[in-house]
C-alpha positions in Angstrom: 0.0 0.0 0.0 2.7 2.5 1.0 3.3 4.6 -2.2 6.7 5.4 -0.9 7.6 1.7 -1.1 5.4 0.3 -3.8 5.4 2.2 -7.1 5.9 -1.2 -8.7 2.5 -2.3 -7.3 0.9 -0.4 -10.1 2.6 -2.1 -13.0 0.8 -5.4 -12.9 -0.7 -8.3 -14.8 -4.3 -9.4 -15.2 -4.8 -13.1 -14.6 -7.2 -15.7 -13.4 -7.3 -17.4 -10.1 -4.9 -20.1 -9.1 -6.1 -23.1 -7.1 -3.8 -23.4 -4.1 -2.7 -26.3 -2.0 -1.5 -26.6 1.5 -2.6 -24.1 4.2 -3.0 -23.9 7.9 -6.8 -24.0 7.8 -9.6 -24.4 5.2 -11.1 -21.2 3.8 -14.8 -20.4 4.3 -17.1 -21.6 1.5 -18.1 -18.0 0.9 -16.7 -14.9 2.6 -20.0 -13.0 2.9 -21.1 -13.3 6.6 -19.1 -10.7 8.5 -20.4 -7.1 8.9 -18.6 -4.9 6.5 -19.7 -1.4 7.5 -16.1 -0.4 7.9 -15.7 -0.4 4.2 -18.8 1.5 3.3 -18.6 5.1 2.3 -15.6 7.4 2.5 -12.4 6.3 4.1 -8.9 7.7 4.5 -5.4 6.2 5.0 -2.5 6.8 7.4 0.8 5.0 7.0 3.7 4.8 9.4 5.4 7.7 7.7 2.6 10.2 8.3 4.2 12.0 11.3 1.5 14.6 11.3 -1.1 12.0 12.3 1.1 10.1 14.7 2.3 13.2 16.5 -1.1 14.8 17.0 -3.8 12.1 16.8 -6.7 14.3 18.0 -6.1 17.0 15.4 -5.6 14.4 12.6 -8.9 12.6 13.4 -10.8 15.9 13.8 -9.7 16.8 10.3 -10.8 13.4 8.9 -14.2 13.8 10.6 -14.6 17.3 9.3 -13.9 16.0 5.7 -16.6 13.4 6.0 -14.5 10.2 6.5 -16.3 7.2 8.0 -13.2 5.0 8.3 -9.5 5.4 9.1 -7.2 2.7 7.6 -4.2 2.7 9.9 -0.9 0.9 9.2 0.4 -1.1 12.1 3.7 -2.3 10.6 5.3 -4.0 7.6 7.6 -6.9 7.0 10.8 -4.9 7.3 9.8 -2.5 10.1 12.0 -2.8 13.2 8.9 -3.4 15.4 5.7 -5.5 15.2 3.6 -2.4 16.1 4.5 1.2 15.1 4.4 3.6 18.1 1.8 1.8 20.2 1.0 4.8 22.4 0.2 7.0 19.4 -1.6 4.1 17.8 -3.8 3.8 20.9 -4.5 7.6 20.8 -5.4 7.4 17.1 -7.8 4.5 17.6 -9.5 6.1 20.6 -9.8 9.5 19.0 -11.3 8.0 15.9 -13.8 6.0 17.8 -14.7 9.1 19.9 -15.4 10.9 16.6 -17.6 8.1 15.2 -15.0 6.7 12.8 -14.2 3.0 12.5 -10.6 2.0 12.3 -9.2 -0.8 10.1 -5.6 -2.0 10.8 -3.5 -2.8 7.7 -0.2 -4.7 7.5 2.1 -5.3 4.5 3.6 -8.9 4.5 6.7 -9.8 2.6 5.7 -13.5 2.2 9.4 -14.4 2.6 9.2 -15.0 6.3 5.7 -16.3 7.1 6.5 -16.7 10.8 7.3 -13.0 11.0 4.3 -12.0 8.9 2.0 -14.1 11.1 3.4 -12.7 14.4 3.0 -9.1 13.1 -0.5 -9.9 11.9 -1.4 -11.3 15.3 0.1 -8.2 17.0 -2.4 -6.1 15.0 -5.3 -8.4 15.8 -4.5 -8.5 19.5 -3.8 -4.8 19.9 -5.7 -3.1 22.6 -5.7 0.6 23.4 -5.2 2.1 26.8 -8.9 1.8 27.5 -9.2 -1.7 25.9 -10.5 -0.8 22.4 -9.5 -2.7 19.4 -9.5 -2.4 15.6 -12.8 -2.8 13.9 -11.4 -4.8 11.0 -8.1 -5.9 9.5 -6.9 -5.6 5.9 -4.0 -7.5 4.5 -1.9 -5.3 2.1 -1.1 -7.8 -0.7 1.5 -6.3 -2.9 5.1 -7.5 -2.1 6.8 -9.4 -4.9 9.9 -10.3 -3.0 9.1 -14.0 -3.6 9.9 -14.3 -7.3 8.3 -17.7 -8.0 4.6 -16.8 -8.4 3.4 -20.3 -7.5 5.3 -20.1 -4.2 4.1 -16.5 -3.6 0.5 -17.5 -4.1 0.8 -20.6 -1.9 2.3 -18.5 0.9 -0.4 -15.8 0.5 -3.0 -18.5 0.7 -1.4 -20.0 3.9 -1.2 -16.7 5.6 -4.8 -15.7 4.6 -6.3 -19.0 5.7 -4.5 -18.8 9.0 -5.8 -15.3 9.5 -9.4 -16.3 8.8 -9.1 -19.3 11.1 -7.8 -17.0 13.9 -10.6 -14.4 13.7 -13.6 -16.6 12.8 -16.3 -16.0 10.3 -17.9 -12.9 11.9 -14.8 -10.6 11.9 -14.5 -8.6 8.8 -11.4 -8.9 6.7 -10.3 -6.9 3.7 -8.0 -8.0 0.8 -6.1 -4.9 -0.3 -4.9 -6.1 -3.7 -2.8 -4.7 -6.5 -4.7 -2.7 -9.1 -6.4 -5.2 -11.4 -6.3 -2.6 -14.2 -2.6 -2.2 -13.5 -2.1 -6.0 -13.6 -3.6 -5.8 -17.1 -0.9 -3.5 -18.2 2.1 -5.5 -17.0 2.1 -9.3 -17.4 5.2 -9.8 -15.3 4.3 -8.3 -11.9 1.8 -11.0 -10.5 0.7 -13.6 -13.1 -2.1 -15.9 -12.1 -3.3 -13.5 -9.4 -5.5 -15.6 -7.0 -8.8 -13.7 -7.1 -11.0 -16.7 -6.4 -8.9 -17.9 -3.5 -9.0 -14.5 -1.8 -12.8 -14.2 -2.5 -13.3 -17.3 -0.4 -11.5 -15.9 2.6 -11.9 -12.1 2.7 -15.2 -10.2 2.9 -14.2 -7.1 0.9 -11.8 -6.5 -2.0 -9.9 -3.2 -1.5 -8.0 -2.7 -4.8 -5.2 -0.2 -4.9 -6.5 1.6 -8.0 -3.8 4.3 -8.2 -5.0 5.6 -11.6 -2.4 8.4 -11.3 0.2 5.8 -12.1 -1.5 4.6 -15.3 -2.2 7.9 -17.1 -3.6 11.4 -16.8 -6.9 13.1 -17.1 -10.6 12.5 -16.4 -11.0 9.7 -18.9 -8.1 7.7 -17.5 -9.2 8.0 -13.9 -12.8 6.9 -14.9 -11.7 3.9 -17.0 -9.2 2.7 -14.5 -11.7 2.8 -11.6 -14.4 1.1 -13.7 -12.0 -1.6 -14.9 -10.8 -2.3 -11.3 -14.4 -3.1 -10.3 -15.2 -5.0 -13.5 -12.1 -7.2 -13.4 -12.7 -8.3 -9.8 -16.3 -9.1 -10.6 -15.3 -11.2 -13.6 -12.3 -12.9 -12.1 -14.2 -13.9 -8.9 -17.4 -14.8 -10.8 -19.4 -12.7 -8.3 -20.9 -9.6 -9.9 -22.0 -8.1 -6.5 -18.9 -8.9 -4.5 -18.2 -6.0 -2.1 -15.5 -3.7 -3.4 -14.0 -0.6 -1.8 -11.7 1.1 -4.4 -8.7 3.2 -3.4 -8.3 6.2 -5.6 -5.1 7.7 -7.2 -2.1 8.9 -5.3 -3.6 11.9 -3.5 -0.6 14.1 -4.1 -0.9 13.6 -7.9 -4.7 13.5 -8.5 -6.3 16.6 -9.9 -9.8 17.5 -8.8 -11.1 16.5 -12.2 -9.5 13.0 -11.9 -10.9 12.6 -8.3 -14.3 13.6 -9.6 -14.1 10.9 -12.4 -13.1 8.3 -9.8 -16.1 9.2 -7.6 -18.4 9.0 -10.6 -17.2 5.6 -11.6 -17.6 4.4 -8.0 -21.2 5.6 -8.0 -22.1 4.2 -11.4 -20.8 0.8 -10.5 -22.2 0.7 -7.0 -19.0 0.3 -5.1 -19.3 -0.2 -1.4 -17.1 2.8 -0.8 -13.9 4.5 -1.6 -10.8 6.3 -0.2 -7.8 8.2 -1.3 -4.2 7.4 -0.3 -3.4 9.1 1.8 -4.9 11.5 4.4 -1.9 13.8 4.7 -1.7 14.6 1.0 -5.3 14.9 0.0 -6.1 18.4 -1.3 -9.1 20.4 -0.3 -10.4 20.2 -3.9 -10.2 16.4 -3.8 -11.9 16.3 -0.4 -14.8 18.2 -1.9 -15.1 15.7 -4.7 -14.8 12.8 -2.2 -17.9 14.0 -0.4 -19.9 12.3 -3.1 -18.6 8.8 -2.3 -21.7 6.8 -1.4 -22.2 4.7 1.8 -23.5 1.7 -0.1 -24.8 -1.6 1.3 -24.1 -5.0 -0.3 -26.1 -4.8 -3.5 -28.4 -7.4 -5.0 -28.2 -6.1 -8.6 -24.8 -5.0 -9.8 -24.7 -1.5 -11.2 -25.0 -0.2 -13.8 -28.0 -2.2 -15.0 -28.4 -2.5 -18.8 -31.5 -1.0 -20.4 -34.2 -2.1 -20.8 -34.4 -3.3 -17.2 -37.7 -4.2 -15.6 -36.9 -5.3 -12.0 -37.6 -2.9 -9.2 -34.6 -1.2 -7.5 -34.2 1.4 -4.9 -35.2 1.4 -1.2 -38.5 -0.4 -1.1 -40.0 -3.8 -1.3 -37.6 -6.6 -2.0 -34.7 -4.3 -2.9 -33.2 -2.1 -0.2 -29.7 -2.3 -1.5 -29.8 0.8 -3.7 -31.1 3.4 -1.2 -29.4 6.5 -2.7 -29.2 5.9 -6.4 -29.6 3.6 -9.4 -27.7 3.8 -12.6 -28.5 2.3 -16.0 -26.4 2.1 -19.1 -27.2 1.9 -22.8 -25.2 2.2 -26.1 -24.8 5.3 -28.2 -27.9 7.3 -28.9 -28.1 9.7 -31.9 -30.9 12.1 -31.3 -33.6 12.8 -28.7 -34.9 9.8 -26.7 -37.9 9.1 -24.5 -37.2 7.5 -21.1 -40.0 5.4 -19.7 -40.1 4.2 -16.1 -42.3 3.7 -13.0 -41.6 5.2 -9.6 -42.5 4.0 -6.1 -43.6 6.6 -3.4 -41.5 9.4 -5.0 -42.5 12.8 -3.6 -41.6 16.4 -4.7 -37.9 17.0 -5.1 -37.1 13.5 -3.8 -35.5 11.9 -6.9 -33.5 13.7 -9.6 -32.8 12.4 -13.1 -29.1 12.5 -14.1 -27.9 11.7 -17.7 -24.2 11.4 -18.3 -23.8 13.5 -15.1 -26.0 16.3 -16.4 -28.7 17.0 -13.8 -32.0 17.2 -15.6 -33.9 18.1 -12.5 -36.3 16.5 -10.0 -38.9 14.1 -11.1 -42.6 15.0 -10.5 -44.2 13.6 -7.4 -46.3 10.4 -7.6 -48.7 8.3 -5.5 -47.9 7.6 -1.9 -46.7 4.1 -0.9 -47.4 2.6 -4.3 -46.1 2.4 -7.8 -47.0 5.0 -10.4 -48.1 4.2 -13.9 -45.6 4.4 -16.7 -44.1 7.9 -16.9 -42.1 9.3 -19.8 -39.4 12.0 -20.0 -37.8 13.3 -23.1 -34.0 13.4 -23.0 -32.6 15.9 -25.5 -29.9 14.8 -27.9 -27.5 17.3 -26.3 -27.4 15.2 -23.1 -26.7 12.0 -24.9 -23.6 10.5 -26.6 -23.9 9.2 -30.1 -20.9 6.9 -30.2 -20.2 5.7 -26.7 -22.1 4.4 -23.7 -24.7 6.5 -22.0 -25.4 6.4 -18.2 -28.8 7.3 -16.8 -29.2 7.7 -13.1 -32.0 8.2 -10.6 -30.6 9.9 -7.5 -32.6 10.1 -4.3 -32.5 12.7 -1.6 -31.0 11.7 1.8 -27.9 10.0 3.0 -27.0 7.3 5.5 -28.7 6.7 7.9 -31.6 9.0 6.7 -32.6 7.2 3.6 -35.7 8.1 1.6 -38.2 5.4 0.7 -38.3 5.2 -3.1 -38.1 2.8 -6.1 -37.8 2.6 -9.8 -38.7 -0.1 -12.3 -39.6 -0.9 -15.9 -37.0 1.5 -17.3 -36.6 1.7 -21.1 -35.4 4.1 -23.7 -37.2 4.7 -27.0 -37.1 7.0 -30.0 -39.8 9.8 -30.0 
């Protein structure tokens, strides 16, 4: 994870999963039972080099809270650090300050996979850490990026052994995150980590936390959007689980423009990511913080976004689907000319749901009947809001935010010529 140590993390290779052999304990059949609230919404990262945070924990956490962060990802150590825990007294103060401000705290550790005994002892140190008042970390994320072990089969086997031992130690109800190299980056460099074990990790960890780092793969809005989209899509495809929980790390905060951060957030929203965060807290600009305010606090979703038009099933925060409480996005191919959007709404009142087309706000939708579905409604989308030669994204965005969701729903969505 640490950018200062891992620029090579971002030059990677897309690959399928490798079935691995010996391990300390069998993985769970499916890693989907633990509470994953730590990974929902906006997070921020602190590594061992962020003296500003370690020297003044109260001020650092107050700044995180003021910028809307829900979770602090805090590095406890790495494979070459002189101690198993970095500055325990300051770590205690950071955890307690974060909890006092309503933030959850996720420990993260970078294993080298050359000395599994050392990696396990340092993992156990993070899991067993208690603050001065007896508080502990809310979750643990393994930072999977070191390529010190050059033989990939051996590297994968050791990662599997450490991961399975970790899961056996914490049980099925403790949330674990797999902080993995950028899948989009792995597609660009076939030598970094061939045969990356997506499926093995999906059987052990509850959430994928890909190190997106779009700033290492190009520049500009389009690059940041594509990179973030591809990180989500590749994980879904490689695990075979379209709705697997994913919290995407953005670009290097020191190098991301506001435009790039905005593109990253939009891709997160269109694809229904669980949450997102920028690495790291100390280098995030005020402009990027403003863009990050729009990272959604999403639950596990039943239907993966964006849905392809036409799409009939109900989505939103009503009835059988309460997994898209804030917004639903649909995609369709290029559209040359005006189009008519058809849909039905559930319990949508005045100024409650807005229509967004390719991130142009077309305004609020008219109120409908209380506590029931409307008839089919139609709205004309002008050609100026549509793309003729590339994908179009149409969103229904509801008022309200966690925990104050609005009851609403949308179904029977289609797009026709006038």
